[in-house]
Structures are given as structure tokens and as C-alpha cells.
C-alpha positions, 0 to 999 in steps of 0.5 A: 064174525067167523067165515067157517062155523060148520064143515060137511064133506071134505077131502085131504090133499095128501100131496100135490106131486103127481105123475100127470099135469092134466089140463083140467087139474084145479090144483096145478099138480104136476110130475117131476116136482116134490112138494112133500107129503102130509105127515102124521102130525099134520094129519092128526091135527087136521082130523081133530080140527075138522071133526070139531066143526062137524066133519066125520068123513073125508076122501083122500086125494092129491096130486096122486096119493099113491106116490108115497105108499108109506105116507098114504098108509100112515095117513089112513091109520091116522084118520082111522085113529081119530075116527074120521071115516074114509069115503074113498082114495083117489088114484090115476093108476100111474103107479100100476106096474103090471106085476100083479103080485107087486101091485096087489101088495100095494092095494093090500097094504092100503086095505089093511090100513083101513082104506077100503074104497078106491076111486079110479080116474078115467077121462080124456085128460089123464090119457095124455100122461097115463096109458089106459092099460094101467086103468084097465089093470087096476080095475081088474085087480080091484075086482079080483081082490073084491075091493070096492071101487068106482070110476070117475068118470065111468062114462068115458070107459067106452070111449077110452076102450076104442083107443090104443091102451098102451099109447098116450094121447095129447089133444092133437092126437085125440082130435085125430082119433075122436074128432076135432075138439074132443077134449074141449067137448069133454071139458064142457060136459065134465062138470069140473070147476074151472080153476087152476090149470083148468082156467086155460080150458075155460078161456077157450070155451067161454065168451070173455067179458069185461072185468066189470061184468063179474064184479059183485059185492057178494061172496061166490057160492064156492067160497062161502060153501063148505060141502066138498072142501079140502084141507092140504098137507100144509095144514090149510083149509081150501074152500070148495073150488077156490084153489090157490088160497088157504086158511090155516086150520087153527084159524077156523071158526075165527074172523079172518084178519085183513093182515093175515088174510088180505085177499081172502078177508076181502073176498069173504067180506065183499066179494070180487068187488072188494078184492078188485078195489084192493087189487087196483089200489095195489096197481092191478089193471084188468086186461082189455081182452076180458075174462072167461069167468069170475074165477078167471078174474079172481085168479088174475088179481090174486096172481098179480098180488102174489107175484108183486108182493108175495110176503104180504099175501100169505093167504095166497098159497101154495106159492108155486100155484101162481108161478105156473103157466095159467 
């Protein structure tokens, strides 16, 4: 029995490279490391595969898609060629230079290729790496050029406008300016998925429970759902919210073999209980201090399996995801 029969809304992870390493990032994107950018061949195959399963529109995200303007333009053109509508293009505005002509040329290149809506990130996480001035400048340019856009999340704009627009704010400085626990409060109300780097936030926010409290024989809703899935530059389907795992696009619509997908096949077939039985059989031992969520436990098991036997767990991808500090 196949686990993926129909796809709905989704996004393309054009790259994992980013100018920021935000505390809420599910994908573990970070600056200073080049993880590559989706090429035209992979993009074309991705479009063909998702359309075959009913998906007709996707957004473009990352990482930061604007890290490679030529790559972004090529991706947009490929999506248009294959009749995949572009819902929006995500950006953290880090690429904004302040040179209006140069920045407008960047936007015009994207629009002329067919990218006609931009999502601008603004919150208490990006502000640690990207000054709010860049966000303000980008919004001004989008309005001036009459390019459709929206801010995610717009409700933080009033709070951010009270800060020095040219400064960066880590958690300590935010607490000094906005009151103790400002970033944790934002995490609690943000509506984020607590996976990847965001697990560090979950461990501070949530009461920990024993591994046994999370074990279930049913797949979680995120894993089995297909709304807001992602597909990345490596040609992998990523279940909604379940980062650090992937199904090769060529295997969509087919049963997952235990040899090619030792972790994912068990999660789909028997939920956390099946993965737990497998991981403990491989030597995994749950910690006495417990876990903040089922995602926390799932990640701990997957990380153990990857670190101890990388070669035999190709479904745990990308590998660097498990070598970061979360």
C-alpha cells in the first residue's frame, strides 16, 4: 500500500543555505554553509511528479531563496513552464542592500520571470540576524513597485517598530527591551511546528514526559497528511512538519520498502511505537529526563539511528540535519 496517493498544497525548498540561524527554524538552515541550490533538472522533475499527484501550485522557500538570484529565476521559469502556479516566494530580506536601484532590479528579475507575490518574514526570531530596517526597506520597495506581498507574521510589525531598526537582538537583548521571556512567549503563540532547531524551544516551553507517554501505533497527523508538504533540492518529498526525513520523488505512489526507508516505513506503518521498537533493538535508550513532545522523542530516535548507522538509513536526510546542536 502506498503512503502518498494525492498531494495538495506544497512548497519547494530551493536551498537550505540562509543568512540566519533562527531559533524557530524547523529545517536547521544556517549561514556560512553552502548546501547547494535546486537545479533546473531537479525542478522540472519535481514539478512533473507533484502535478501527477494533483498538486498544481507551490510556494518557494528555503533556507533563503534569494541567496542565488539566478537559481531563483531559473526555478520560477521552470515552474511556469510546467504549469505549476507560484503561491508566493518567501524571503527574510537579508539580501536587501539599501541601494534602491540594485534592490529593485532584483525584484524586477523575479517578477519578470513569473514570481508575482512575496512573503516577507518578520518576527522575534529573524531579528537576531537581520535588522528590521531591511524588512522595512523591502516592504517599501514592494509597495512602490506594486508587487503583491504579505508579511508573516504581520502582527509583530508594531512590536518590531519599537526597536532600533538597525540593531540585532538576541534573546537576552529582547528580554531587556520587551520584558523577560519575549521570545519564548512568541514561540508559544506563533503557531510553529516544533521540529528541527525549534525543538530547543519546545524543550523550554513544554513539560517533559517519559517516552512511553508518547508511544502510539498510529502515524501522526503531520506524517500522514499532505497539506503543506515540501519537496527539496535533493528531489525528496518531506511530510508536513516532519523535517529530517524524505521520500525520493520517484517513490511517490509506491509502498515504502523497509530497506530503503527503515525509519519512515515503520513510522507510516506503526507510528512511534514501531520506530521505538526498532530503535531500541538497535541500541537506543530513552533518557530519564523525558521528552517535550512526540516530535522530540521521534527526533531523538532518528538522530541515534543516523549517527550510529548513517549508511543504512538513507531516509534520514539531509545528513547535516542530525549533526547540528538540537
